[in-house]
N, C-alpha and C positions, 0 to 999 in steps of 0.2 A: 377847097377853099376857091375863090377867085382872086383876081388883084384888086378888082375892087372894093372886095369885102375884106380882104389884109389891109387896103388904106384907110378902110371906115375904122379896123380894130386898131390899128395905128394910132389912128386923130384920138378916139374916143379915150384908149388908155393913156395918152396924152394928155387928156382933158382940157383939149382944144374943141372950137368950134368950127366946121366949113370955113366962114367967112375968115376965121384968125389966120388958118392955113393958108388960105388965099390971098391974103394981104401978105403975111410973111415972104411966099415964096412968088409973090408978085404974077398970080394969075388970078382969074375972075372964080367969085364963087359958084356960078353956075356951071364953070369948067370942072372944080374939086367934085361939085356934088356928082355931074355926068362921070367921071372917074370911079366914083365910090359906087354909083348906080349901073356900071357896067353898060351904059349908052356910049362912052368912049376908050378909048384905049390911050394910055398914057406914051407918048413918044419915049424913044431912050432917054432922051436930055433930060424930061420930066421925071421917068424914073430914077435918073441918079439925083435928081433935085431931091425928090422924095426919100430915098435911101438916106442921104448924107442927113437930112430934116430929122428923121425918126431915129437916126441911128440905127437901123436895120440893113442887112443886108438885101443886096437884090434877089437874091437865092428865094432868098423869105416871102420878096413881096413878090416874085414870080411864080410863086409855087412849086417852085423844087424843094424847098424845106420846109419844116414846121417850126423849127426855132428861127427866133428873130435874129440872132446874131450867125447861125451857121451858113456854113456854104455848101452846096452841093458834093465838092471833091477837090482836092489840092491838083496841084501843076504834076508832081513829082507822081502821084499814082495815073495821072491820064496819060503822062508821057510811056509810062510802064506799059501801059494798055495798047497802046496807039505802037512801039517799038515791037511788041511780041506778033505783031500783026504780019 
């Protein structure tokens, strides 16, 4: 599932229109539409805003995990993997 599809699903689950999201996040409705249809990719700053707005992890939005509030990995396990190399 793409970033745009995830953003659309989060918006629909929240019961919001593209216009409502755009107004709240101070962007234009066409930009929100372009993000959701994968015509444009949001910048990191915009992804963080969407993450906070929808209370969803960046890992979920960026397709790393399939659960809304899950994270790809924790820092301890990543450090252990790096240390072993």
